[in-house]
MDTraj code that builds the backbone (N, CA, C; nanometers):
import mdtraj as md
import numpy as np

residues = "MET ALA ALA PHE LEU PRO LEU ALA GLY VAL LEU VAL VAL SER LEU LEU ALA ALA GLY ALA THR ALA ASN ASN TYR THR HIS SER PRO GLN PRO PRO SER SER PRO ALA PRO ARG PRO GLY HIS GLY ASP LYS LYS LEU VAL VAL ARG VAL GLU GLY LEU VAL TYR CYS GLN SER CYS GLU HIS ARG GLY SER GLN CYS LEU ASP GLY SER ALA PRO LEU PRO GLY ALA LYS VAL ILE VAL THR CYS ARG SER ALA LYS ASN ARG VAL MET ALA TRP ARG ALA PRO ALA ALA ASP GLU ASN GLY TYR PHE HIS ALA GLN PHE GLY VAL GLU SER ALA ARG PHE TYR TYR LYS ALA ASP PRO ARG ARG ALA CYS PHE VAL ARG LEU LEU SER SER PRO ASP ALA LYS CYS ASN ALA LEU THR ASN VAL ARG ARG GLY MET GLU GLY ALA PRO VAL ARG ASP GLU GLY LYS ARG TRP THR GLY GLY ASP GLY TYR GLU ASN VAL VAL TYR SER ALA GLY THR LEU ALA PHE ALA PRO SER ARG CYS ALA PRO THR ARG ARG TYR SER ALA".split()
xyz = np.array([
    [0.0765, -0.1239, -0.0056],
    [-0.0033, 0.0054, 0.0131],
    [0.0927, 0.1308, 0.0007],
    [0.2071, 0.1255, 0.0671],
    [0.2886, 0.2438, 0.0840],
    [0.3520, 0.2699, -0.0499],
    [0.3780, 0.1733, -0.1271],
    [0.4319, 0.1801, -0.2568],
    [0.3334, 0.2371, -0.3588],
    [0.2164, 0.2269, -0.3288],
    [0.1101, 0.2642, -0.4230],
    [0.0892, 0.4222, -0.4132],
    [0.1067, 0.4867, -0.2973],
    [0.0770, 0.6210, -0.2685],
    [0.1545, 0.7109, -0.3653],
    [0.2905, 0.6992, -0.3742],
    [0.3682, 0.7901, -0.4669],
    [0.3289, 0.7663, -0.6098],
    [0.2867, 0.6537, -0.6514],
    [0.2532, 0.6396, -0.7856],
    [0.1029, 0.7045, -0.8185],
    [0.0286, 0.7062, -0.7194],
    [-0.1066, 0.7651, -0.7238],
    [-0.0853, 0.9216, -0.7397],
    [0.0106, 0.9783, -0.6488],
    [0.0430, 1.1185, -0.6564],
    [0.0851, 1.1617, -0.8010],
    [0.1794, 1.0773, -0.8562],
    [0.2346, 1.1069, -0.9884],
    [0.1253, 1.0979, -1.1039],
    [0.0321, 1.0072, -1.0792],
    [-0.0709, 0.9886, -1.1798],
    [-0.1741, 1.1067, -1.1783],
    [-0.1996, 1.1542, -1.0576],
    [-0.3039, 1.2769, -1.0351],
    [-0.2291, 1.3944, -1.0902],
    [-0.1036, 1.4220, -1.0796],
    [-0.0397, 1.5410, -1.1332],
    [-0.0263, 1.5374, -1.2800],
    [-0.0030, 1.4237, -1.3284],
    [0.0060, 1.4085, -1.4684],
    [-0.1345, 1.4244, -1.5347],
    [-0.2312, 1.3790, -1.4807],
    [-0.3572, 1.4033, -1.5442],
    [-0.4011, 1.5446, -1.5301],
    [-0.3737, 1.6282, -1.4259],
    [-0.3914, 1.7591, -1.4175],
    [-0.3214, 1.8420, -1.5237],
    [-0.1940, 1.8097, -1.5548],
    [-0.1167, 1.8579, -1.6533],
    [-0.1648, 1.8521, -1.7910],
    [-0.2276, 1.7144, -1.8147],
    [-0.2735, 1.6924, -1.9452],
    [-0.3963, 1.7530, -1.9730],
    [-0.4865, 1.7762, -1.8723],
    [-0.6108, 1.8460, -1.8780],
    [-0.5870, 1.9936, -1.9071],
    [-0.4782, 2.0455, -1.8529],
    [-0.4598, 2.1964, -1.8690],
    [-0.4026, 2.2159, -1.9947],
    [-0.3191, 2.1279, -2.0662],
    [-0.2589, 2.1383, -2.1818],
    [-0.3693, 2.1247, -2.2886],
    [-0.4651, 2.0177, -2.2620],
    [-0.5798, 2.0061, -2.3578],
    [-0.6671, 2.1186, -2.3802],
    [-0.6825, 2.1910, -2.2746],
    [-0.7614, 2.3200, -2.2790],
    [-0.6754, 2.4438, -2.3251],
    [-0.5686, 2.4211, -2.3785],
    [-0.4733, 2.5303, -2.4120],
    [-0.4290, 2.6304, -2.3092],
    [-0.4212, 2.5712, -2.1784],
    [-0.3742, 2.6497, -2.0689],
    [-0.2309, 2.6115, -2.0545],
    [-0.1483, 2.7209, -2.0344],
    [-0.0093, 2.6829, -1.9975],
    [0.0173, 2.7112, -1.8605],
    [-0.0709, 2.7750, -1.7816],
    [-0.0668, 2.7962, -1.6601],
    [-0.2140, 2.8204, -1.5981],
    [-0.2351, 2.7971, -1.4714],
    [-0.3688, 2.8168, -1.4189],
    [-0.4148, 2.9626, -1.4318],
    [-0.5484, 2.9873, -1.4699],
    [-0.5868, 3.1310, -1.4736],
    [-0.5863, 3.1991, -1.3387],
    [-0.5477, 3.3242, -1.3402],
    [-0.5565, 3.4027, -1.2287],
    [-0.6829, 3.4866, -1.2200],
    [-0.7412, 3.4971, -1.1056],
    [-0.8502, 3.5797, -1.0844],
    [-0.8315, 3.7274, -1.1322],
    [-0.9204, 3.7952, -1.1779],
    [-0.8985, 3.9352, -1.2057],
    [-0.8621, 4.0156, -1.0920],
    [-0.7682, 4.0954, -1.0891],
    [-0.7135, 4.1813, -0.9891],
    [-0.8045, 4.2957, -0.9711],
    [-0.8325, 4.3359, -0.8456],
    [-0.9082, 4.4557, -0.8201],
    [-0.8216, 4.5367, -0.7165],
    [-0.8431, 4.6569, -0.7140],
    [-0.7662, 4.7421, -0.6280],
    [-0.8065, 4.6990, -0.4854],
    [-0.6907, 4.7085, -0.3924],
    [-0.7212, 4.6535, -0.2552],
    [-0.7859, 4.7646, -0.1940],
    [-0.8989, 4.7378, -0.1085],
    [-0.9812, 4.8417, -0.0348],
    [-0.8838, 4.9132, 0.0596],
    [-0.9146, 5.0355, 0.0919],
    [-0.8432, 5.1191, 0.1965],
    [-0.8605, 5.0427, 0.3296],
    [-0.7553, 5.0444, 0.4132],
    [-0.7732, 4.9822, 0.5383],
    [-0.8844, 5.0615, 0.6181],
    [-0.9682, 4.9988, 0.6786],
    [-1.0645, 5.0585, 0.7678],
    [-1.1983, 5.0980, 0.6882],
    [-1.1878, 5.1050, 0.5568],
    [-1.3118, 5.1401, 0.4876],
    [-1.3481, 5.0338, 0.3869],
    [-1.2723, 4.9871, 0.3046],
    [-1.3031, 4.8864, 0.2173],
    [-1.4350, 4.9141, 0.1435],
    [-1.5329, 4.8395, 0.1338],
    [-1.6619, 4.8618, 0.0726],
    [-1.7630, 4.8935, 0.1597],
    [-1.7273, 4.9560, 0.2755],
    [-1.8215, 4.9956, 0.3751],
    [-1.8976, 5.1112, 0.3331],
    [-2.0283, 5.1130, 0.3739],
    [-2.1030, 5.2454, 0.3466],
    [-2.0759, 5.3351, 0.4609],
    [-2.0551, 5.4653, 0.4049],
    [-2.0159, 5.5704, 0.5018],
    [-2.1150, 5.6890, 0.4944],
    [-2.1264, 5.7683, 0.5914],
    [-2.1788, 5.8892, 0.5894],
    [-2.0694, 5.9950, 0.6262],
    [-2.0198, 6.0691, 0.5265],
    [-1.9212, 6.1527, 0.5441],
    [-1.9699, 6.2910, 0.5953],
    [-1.8972, 6.3485, 0.6827],
    [-1.9408, 6.4686, 0.7482],
    [-1.8029, 6.5603, 0.7555],
    [-1.8084, 6.6856, 0.7242],
    [-1.7090, 6.7706, 0.7159],
    [-1.7271, 6.8948, 0.8073],
    [-1.6491, 6.9147, 0.8910],
    [-1.6584, 7.0330, 0.9948],
    [-1.5363, 7.1335, 0.9908],
    [-1.5574, 7.2588, 1.0451],
    [-1.4575, 7.3472, 1.0498],
    [-1.4959, 7.4841, 1.1088],
    [-1.4065, 7.5763, 1.1027],
    [-1.4342, 7.6998, 1.1641],
    [-1.4123, 7.8107, 1.0676],
    [-1.4826, 7.9241, 1.0606],
    [-1.4541, 8.0408, 0.9889],
    [-1.4460, 8.1552, 1.0709],
    [-1.3335, 8.2262, 1.0540],
    [-1.2952, 8.3440, 1.1324],
    [-1.2679, 8.4672, 1.0527],
    [-1.2669, 8.5788, 1.1173],
    [-1.2298, 8.7143, 1.0605],
    [-1.0994, 8.7401, 1.1109],
    [-0.9962, 8.7441, 1.0198],
    [-0.8642, 8.7605, 1.0635],
    [-0.8523, 8.9122, 1.1136],
    [-0.7529, 8.9311, 1.2077],
    [-0.7396, 9.0694, 1.2680],
    [-0.6462, 9.1488, 1.1704],
    [-0.6668, 9.2758, 1.1658],
    [-0.5867, 9.3701, 1.0756],
    [-0.4437, 9.3531, 1.1103],
    [-0.4084, 9.3189, 1.2363],
    [-0.2711, 9.3244, 1.2672],
    [-0.2010, 9.2056, 1.1982],
    [-0.2739, 9.1002, 1.1731],
    [-0.2077, 8.9836, 1.1029],
    [-0.2607, 8.9572, 0.9691],
    [-0.3205, 9.0658, 0.9137],
    [-0.3714, 9.0516, 0.7710],
    [-0.2641, 9.0176, 0.6673],
    [-0.2720, 8.9297, 0.5737],
    [-0.1596, 8.9009, 0.4841],
    [-0.0796, 8.7923, 0.5377],
    [-0.1085, 8.7352, 0.6480],
    [-0.0251, 8.6171, 0.6951],
    [-0.1117, 8.5029, 0.7273],
    [-0.0550, 8.3952, 0.7679],
    [-0.1306, 8.2691, 0.8057],
    [-0.1683, 8.2750, 0.9520],
    [-0.1348, 8.3835, 1.0281],
    [-0.1622, 8.3712, 1.1662],
    [-0.3073, 8.4143, 1.1958],
    [-0.3643, 8.3544, 1.3023],
    [-0.5038, 8.3775, 1.3315],
    [-0.5227, 8.4390, 1.4800],
    [-0.4062, 8.4887, 1.5418],
    [-0.4041, 8.5481, 1.6625],
    [-0.4989, 8.6614, 1.6621],
    [-0.5910, 8.6950, 1.7527],
    [-0.6779, 8.8123, 1.7597],
    [-0.7962, 8.7975, 1.6608],
    [-0.8183, 8.6810, 1.5902],
    [-0.9324, 8.6730, 1.5058],
    [-1.0522, 8.6452, 1.5744],
    [-1.1622, 8.6588, 1.5156],
    [-1.2897, 8.6357, 1.5758],
    [-1.3821, 8.5506, 1.4905],
    [-1.4751, 8.4750, 1.5532],
    [-1.5693, 8.3930, 1.4646],
    [-1.6506, 8.4747, 1.3699],
    [-1.6835, 8.4232, 1.2529],
    [-1.7565, 8.5035, 1.1493],
    [-1.8846, 8.4384, 1.1325],
    [-1.9916, 8.4631, 1.2136],
    [-2.1329, 8.4022, 1.1964],
    [-2.1835, 8.4225, 1.0555],
    [-2.2444, 8.3317, 0.9943],
    [-2.3158, 8.3452, 0.8686],
    [-2.2286, 8.3250, 0.7518],
    [-2.0891, 8.3179, 0.7798],
    [-1.9991, 8.2972, 0.6540],
    [-2.0281, 8.1645, 0.5954],
    [-2.0205, 8.1564, 0.4619],
    [-2.0489, 8.0374, 0.3817],
    [-1.9148, 7.9779, 0.3291],
    [-1.9074, 7.8494, 0.3330],
    [-1.8029, 7.7842, 0.2650],
    [-1.8601, 7.6758, 0.1670],
    [-1.7871, 7.6223, 0.0774],
    [-1.8404, 7.5243, -0.0035],
    [-1.7436, 7.3951, 0.0046],
    [-1.8111, 7.2808, 0.0382],
    [-1.7361, 7.1632, 0.0661],
    [-1.7645, 7.0641, -0.0574],
    [-1.6615, 7.0355, -0.1243],
    [-1.6716, 6.9571, -0.2564],
    [-1.6115, 6.8171, -0.2354],
    [-1.6744, 6.7190, -0.2793],
    [-1.6129, 6.5799, -0.2720],
    [-1.6205, 6.5318, -0.4193],
    [-1.4934, 6.4606, -0.4577],
    [-1.4897, 6.4125, -0.6029],
    [-1.5028, 6.2557, -0.6076],
    [-1.5502, 6.2230, -0.7158],
    [-1.5831, 6.0770, -0.7305],
    [-1.4407, 6.0085, -0.7708],
    [-1.4706, 5.8698, -0.7864],
    [-1.3474, 5.7855, -0.8195],
    [-1.3117, 5.8228, -0.9599],
    [-1.3857, 5.8855, -1.0453],
    [-1.3309, 5.9410, -1.1665],
    [-1.2859, 6.0755, -1.1704],
    [-1.2693, 6.1305, -1.0516],
    [-1.2080, 6.2742, -1.0308],
    [-1.3018, 6.3754, -1.0680],
    [-1.4288, 6.3513, -1.0591],
    [-1.5305, 6.4474, -1.0935],
    [-1.6054, 6.4845, -0.9825],
    [-1.6755, 6.6112, -0.9653],
    [-1.7461, 6.6418, -0.8559],
    [-1.8507, 6.5496, -0.8396],
    [-1.8608, 6.4915, -0.7194],
    [-1.9643, 6.3915, -0.6822],
    [-2.0720, 6.4508, -0.5976],
    [-2.0338, 6.5415, -0.5186],
    [-2.1400, 6.6084, -0.4297],
    [-2.0716, 6.7332, -0.3626],
    [-2.1550, 6.8299, -0.3290],
    [-2.1131, 6.9442, -0.2688],
    [-2.2264, 7.0077, -0.1715],
    [-2.1729, 7.0773, -0.0807],
    [-2.2580, 7.1364, 0.0100],
    [-2.2121, 7.2806, 0.0406],
    [-2.3012, 7.3736, 0.0714],
    [-2.2619, 7.5111, 0.1088],
    [-2.3176, 7.5568, 0.2454],
    [-2.2613, 7.5008, 0.3514],
    [-2.3058, 7.5399, 0.4845],
    [-2.2765, 7.6702, 0.5327],
    [-2.3466, 7.7273, 0.6102],
    [-2.3071, 7.8610, 0.6730],
    [-2.2664, 7.8413, 0.8181],
    [-2.1740, 7.9263, 0.8670],
    [-2.1225, 7.9017, 0.9935],
    [-2.2236, 7.9641, 1.0984],
    [-2.2261, 7.8958, 1.2196],
    [-2.3058, 7.9460, 1.3224],
    [-2.2499, 8.0661, 1.3956],
    [-2.2980, 8.0969, 1.5129],
    [-2.2592, 8.2179, 1.5912],
    [-2.1016, 8.1984, 1.6462],
    [-2.0712, 8.0705, 1.6571],
    [-1.9288, 8.0497, 1.6934],
    [-1.8319, 8.0308, 1.5704],
    [-1.8765, 8.0542, 1.4476],
    [-1.8029, 8.0295, 1.3336],
    [-1.7949, 7.8954, 1.2810],
    [-1.8643, 7.7960, 1.3493],
    [-1.8586, 7.6559, 1.3241],
    [-1.9468, 7.6194, 1.2082],
    [-1.8933, 7.5309, 1.1182],
    [-1.9793, 7.4875, 1.0049],
    [-1.9675, 7.3264, 1.0015],
    [-2.0703, 7.2764, 0.9471],
    [-2.0854, 7.1256, 0.9347],
    [-2.1605, 7.0933, 0.8090],
    [-2.1061, 6.9988, 0.7363],
    [-2.1717, 6.9589, 0.6108],
    [-2.1751, 6.8115, 0.6076],
    [-2.3033, 6.7525, 0.5900],
    [-2.3183, 6.6091, 0.5864],
    [-2.3555, 6.5758, 0.4511],
    [-2.2973, 6.4552, 0.3932],
    [-2.3162, 6.3917, 0.2812],
    [-2.4018, 6.2619, 0.2880],
    [-2.4628, 6.2181, 0.1881],
    [-2.5427, 6.1026, 0.1916],
    [-2.4572, 5.9702, 0.2166],
    [-2.5319, 5.8635, 0.2205],
    [-2.4567, 5.7331, 0.2353],
    [-2.3983, 5.6906, 0.1043],
    [-2.2756, 5.6645, 0.0973],
    [-2.1890, 5.6197, -0.0004],
    [-2.0881, 5.5174, 0.0294],
    [-2.0483, 5.4321, -0.0643],
    [-1.9525, 5.3415, -0.0425],
    [-1.8290, 5.4049, -0.0566],
    [-1.7166, 5.3792, 0.0176],
    [-1.5977, 5.4447, 0.0292],
    [-1.5221, 5.4469, -0.1160],
    [-1.5520, 5.3235, -0.1812],
    [-1.4813, 5.3080, -0.3189],
    [-1.5378, 5.4067, -0.4205],
    [-1.6479, 5.4771, -0.3947],
    [-1.6874, 5.5790, -0.4921],
    [-1.6338, 5.7098, -0.4781],
    [-1.5447, 5.7326, -0.3790],
    [-1.4632, 5.8465, -0.3553],
    [-1.3436, 5.8475, -0.4274],
    [-1.2849, 5.9523, -0.4611],
    [-1.1554, 5.9641, -0.5277],
    [-1.0498, 5.8888, -0.4571],
    [-0.9816, 5.8012, -0.5240],
    [-0.8888, 5.6976, -0.4768],
    [-0.9363, 5.6207, -0.3450],
    [-1.0764, 5.6100, -0.3452],
    [-1.1433, 5.5377, -0.2261],
    [-1.1095, 5.5881, -0.0877],
    [-1.0802, 5.7150, -0.0946],
    [-1.0543, 5.7908, 0.0381],
    [-1.1146, 5.9331, 0.0496],
    [-1.2138, 5.9421, 0.1311],
    [-1.2729, 6.0752, 0.1402],
    [-1.1694, 6.1875, 0.1868],
    [-1.0748, 6.1544, 0.2487],
    [-0.9713, 6.2534, 0.2849],
    [-0.9004, 6.3051, 0.1697],
    [-0.8789, 6.2325, 0.0690],
    [-0.8237, 6.2732, -0.0635],
    [-0.9314, 6.3331, -0.1471],
    [-1.0448, 6.3024, -0.1325],
    [-1.1598, 6.3389, -0.2250],
    [-1.2224, 6.4787, -0.1909],
    [-1.2329, 6.5157, -0.0543],
    [-1.2968, 6.6236, -0.0200],
    [-1.2168, 6.7366, 0.0222],
    [-1.2563, 6.8677, -0.0234],
    [-1.1916, 6.9863, 0.0245],
    [-1.2936, 7.1053, 0.0426],
    [-1.2464, 7.2010, 0.1078],
    [-1.3291, 7.3153, 0.1585],
    [-1.2740, 7.4438, 0.1055],
    [-1.3518, 7.5352, 0.0570],
    [-1.3193, 7.6495, -0.0093],
    [-1.4083, 7.7731, 0.0791],
    [-1.3618, 7.8844, 0.0830],
    [-1.4316, 7.9939, 0.1318],
    [-1.5298, 8.0383, 0.0219],
    [-1.6600, 8.0728, 0.0577],
    [-1.7574, 8.1179, -0.0426],
    [-1.7882, 8.2651, -0.0372],
    [-1.8460, 8.2920, 0.0850],
    [-1.8981, 8.4376, 0.1097],
    [-1.9002, 8.4727, 0.2602],
    [-1.8953, 8.6006, 0.2780],
    [-1.9066, 8.6515, 0.4141],
    [-2.0269, 8.7457, 0.4215],
    [-2.0990, 8.7458, 0.5284],
    [-2.2076, 8.8365, 0.5430],
    [-2.1637, 8.9787, 0.5941],
    [-2.0369, 8.9868, 0.6503],
    [-1.9858, 9.1168, 0.7068],
    [-1.9127, 9.1916, 0.5990],
    [-1.9683, 9.3065, 0.5656],
    [-1.9065, 9.3875, 0.4527],
    [-1.7591, 9.4439, 0.4996],
    [-1.7372, 9.4362, 0.6225],
    [-1.6126, 9.4877, 0.6894],
    [-1.5143, 9.3787, 0.6862],
    [-1.5575, 9.2625, 0.6678],
    [-1.4623, 9.1385, 0.6672],
    [-1.5028, 9.0384, 0.5579],
    [-1.4736, 9.0792, 0.4377],
    [-1.5205, 8.9947, 0.3329],
    [-1.4057, 8.9660, 0.2258],
    [-1.2840, 8.9914, 0.2568],
    [-1.1699, 8.9626, 0.1681],
    [-1.1347, 8.8266, 0.1889],
    [-1.1287, 8.7522, 0.0749],
    [-1.0874, 8.6117, 0.0672],
    [-0.9403, 8.5959, 0.1203],
    [-0.8988, 8.5002, 0.1916],
    [-0.7621, 8.4769, 0.2147],
    [-0.7288, 8.3212, 0.1897],
    [-0.5976, 8.2955, 0.1815],
    [-0.5623, 8.1677, 0.1522],
    [-0.5136, 8.0911, 0.2758],
    [-0.5579, 8.1430, 0.4022],
    [-0.5284, 8.0914, 0.5240],
    [-0.5705, 7.9508, 0.5252],
    [-0.4917, 7.8648, 0.5625],
    [-0.5149, 7.7206, 0.5588],
    [-0.5631, 7.6622, 0.4256],
    [-0.5393, 7.7362, 0.3228],
    [-0.5716, 7.7024, 0.1736],
    [-0.7222, 7.7271, 0.1596],
    [-0.7769, 7.8315, 0.2143],
    [-0.9117, 7.8453, 0.2085],
    [-0.9631, 7.8911, 0.0623],
    [-0.8756, 7.9516, -0.0198],
    [-0.9020, 7.9820, -0.1493],
    [-0.8729, 7.8676, -0.2546],
    [-0.7585, 7.7933, -0.2271],
    [-0.7293, 7.6807, -0.3216],
    [-0.8060, 7.5551, -0.2908],
    [-0.8507, 7.5321, -0.1728],
    [-0.9202, 7.4199, -0.1267],
    [-0.8530, 7.3548, -0.0174],
    [-0.9138, 7.3749, 0.1059],
    [-0.8422, 7.3266, 0.2208],
    [-0.8695, 7.1719, 0.2383],
    [-0.7654, 7.0873, 0.2375],
    [-0.7905, 6.9474, 0.2479],
    [-0.8501, 6.9153, 0.3850],
    [-0.9149, 6.7983, 0.3939],
    [-0.9759, 6.7627, 0.5217],
    [-0.8839, 6.6491, 0.5733],
    [-0.8913, 6.6305, 0.7059],
    [-0.8156, 6.5388, 0.7851],
    [-0.9066, 6.4664, 0.8685],
    [-0.8648, 6.3275, 0.8865],
    [-0.9487, 6.2373, 0.9833],
    [-0.8911, 6.2675, 1.1259],
    [-0.9817, 6.3137, 1.2141],
    [-0.9357, 6.3270, 1.3484],
    [-0.9992, 6.2155, 1.4480],
    [-1.0274, 6.1020, 1.3944],
    [-1.0675, 5.9894, 1.4719],
    [-1.2211, 5.9923, 1.5172],
    [-1.2941, 6.0954, 1.4717],
    [-1.4311, 6.1003, 1.5177],
    [-1.5192, 6.0084, 1.4246],
    [-1.5640, 5.9035, 1.4812],
    [-1.6437, 5.7904, 1.3967],
    [-1.7294, 5.7217, 1.4896],
    [-1.8399, 5.6903, 1.4445],
    [-1.9263, 5.6032, 1.5129],
    [-2.0358, 5.5307, 1.4181],
    [-2.0902, 5.4233, 1.4561],
    [-2.1878, 5.3616, 1.3866],
    [-2.3323, 5.4037, 1.4276],
    [-2.4039, 5.4452, 1.3287],
    [-2.5340, 5.5013, 1.3526],
    [-2.6410, 5.3727, 1.3806],
    [-2.7578, 5.4161, 1.4240],
    [-2.8602, 5.3121, 1.4368],
    [-2.8984, 5.2495, 1.3054],
    [-2.8641, 5.3147, 1.1889],
    [-2.9024, 5.2585, 1.0682],
    [-2.7919, 5.1500, 1.0129],
    [-2.6864, 5.1526, 1.1010],
    [-2.5710, 5.0601, 1.0634],
    [-2.4629, 5.1122, 0.9742],
    [-2.4829, 5.2357, 0.9339],
    [-2.3680, 5.3083, 0.8471],
    [-2.2644, 5.3642, 0.9515],
    [-2.1426, 5.3578, 0.8886],
    [-2.0360, 5.4421, 0.9635],
    [-2.0396, 5.5817, 0.9411],
    [-2.0425, 5.6641, 1.0438],
    [-2.0288, 5.7983, 1.0285],
    [-1.8961, 5.8405, 1.0558],
    [-1.8292, 5.9277, 0.9691],
    [-1.6904, 5.9740, 0.9824],
    [-1.6845, 6.1179, 0.9741],
    [-1.6319, 6.1813, 1.0552],
    [-1.6245, 6.3325, 1.0541],
    [-1.4794, 6.3703, 1.0237],
    [-1.4704, 6.4514, 0.9170],
    [-1.3403, 6.5093, 0.8792],
    [-1.3336, 6.6518, 0.9217],
    [-1.2223, 6.7008, 0.9465],
    [-1.2032, 6.8427, 0.9729],
    [-1.1166, 6.9137, 0.8799],
    [-1.1674, 7.0318, 0.8487],
    [-1.0961, 7.1298, 0.7531],
    [-1.0129, 7.2285, 0.8246],
    [-1.0292, 7.2332, 0.9622],
    [-0.9385, 7.3330, 1.0409],
    [-1.0321, 7.4583, 1.0383],
    [-0.9399, 7.5684, 1.0532],
    [-0.9981, 7.7082, 1.0614],
    [-0.9537, 7.7820, 0.9322],
    [-1.0593, 7.8379, 0.8722],
    [-1.0325, 7.9098, 0.7543],
    [-1.0714, 8.0682, 0.7920],
    [-1.0244, 8.1614, 0.7069],
    [-1.0431, 8.3044, 0.7494],
    [-1.0645, 8.3937, 0.6161],
    [-1.1610, 8.4831, 0.6521],
    [-1.1741, 8.6030, 0.5620],
    [-1.0810, 8.7161, 0.6360],
    [-1.0559, 8.8155, 0.5626],
    [-0.9825, 8.9372, 0.6255],
    [-1.0620, 9.0485, 0.6062],
    [-1.0359, 9.1577, 0.6938],
    [-1.1048, 9.2857, 0.6723],
    [-1.0616, 9.3444, 0.5320],
    [-1.1676, 9.4080, 0.4627],
    [-1.1511, 9.4652, 0.3361],
    [-1.0544, 9.5893, 0.3432],
    [-1.0638, 9.6526, 0.4686],
    [-0.9823, 9.7815, 0.4868],
    [-0.9338, 9.7746, 0.6316],
    [-0.8156, 9.8118, 0.6385],
    [-0.7520, 9.8224, 0.7723],
    [-0.6858, 9.9598, 0.7860],
    [-0.6869, 10.0139, 0.9015],
    [-0.6173, 10.1450, 0.9357],
    [-0.4734, 10.1363, 0.9124],
    [-0.4066, 10.2312, 0.8571],
    [-0.2652, 10.2280, 0.8409],
    [-0.1932, 10.2153, 0.9661],
    [-0.0821, 10.1343, 0.9667],
    [-0.0145, 10.1072, 1.0960],
    [0.1141, 10.2083, 1.1022],
    [0.1581, 10.2742, 0.9926],
    [0.2701, 10.3701, 0.9881],
    [0.2148, 10.5134, 0.9769],
    [0.2974, 10.5911, 1.0352],
    [0.2641, 10.7299, 1.0223],
    [0.3510, 10.7881, 0.9070],
    [0.2978, 10.8755, 0.8262],
    [0.3696, 10.9334, 0.7100],
    [0.4030, 11.0752, 0.7499],
    [0.5296, 11.1042, 0.7325],
    [0.5696, 11.2376, 0.7602],
    [0.5742, 11.3300, 0.6352],
    [0.5289, 11.4449, 0.6332],
    [0.5245, 11.5334, 0.5191],
    [0.6589, 11.6097, 0.4883],
])
top = md.Topology()
chain = top.add_chain()
for i, resn in enumerate(residues, 1):
    res = top.add_residue(resn, chain, resSeq=i)
    for name in ("N", "CA", "C"):
        top.add_atom(name, md.element.get_by_symbol(name[0]), res)
traj = md.Trajectory(xyz[None], top)
C-alpha cells in the first residue's frame, strides 16, 4: 500500500497537467485583480461629514497665516466639494457658519470606493464662499481657504442606528480678512 501512494500522486499530477494542456492552458488562470480596499473602509457604506471654523482675521495679522486676535464670523459660507472615483464632482454642500464660526456639512450614504482614490480625505476639500460682514469679506488663503483646504481624519467616527459608519473630517480654521485696515505707519510730510 505504501508503494502505491507515490504512484497515485504522480498519476494525479500528470492528469491535471494533461487536462490543462488540452484546454490550451499553459498555466492556471488568475482571478481578475481589483484594487485593494483602503484599510478601515473597504466597501463599507459611509456617511461623510465635514466640519471646520470660519474666522475674521485681525488687521494686525492681515496677509499672513496667523489667526491670533481673530474672531468667529457668523453666517460665513464655505463650499465643501467631494470628488468621485473618476475625479469629477460627486457632491457638494454650502453650509453657513453658526454664531461661533462653526460649520458642518453632511453627505449622503456612499460606499468608500466611490470617492476619489477610495478615500474621502483625498476626495473632499473646503473653500471659502462668502461673508455676510461687509467689513470682513476679503478672501484669504489661510489654511488654503481659496485653493481648497484638505480635510483630515481626527478619529471622530461612530456607527449609527442605521448601521452606517459616520466619519467626521475636519478642514480646520479658514479665515476672511478685513477689506480695509487702518494704516499702521505714520507718514511724515
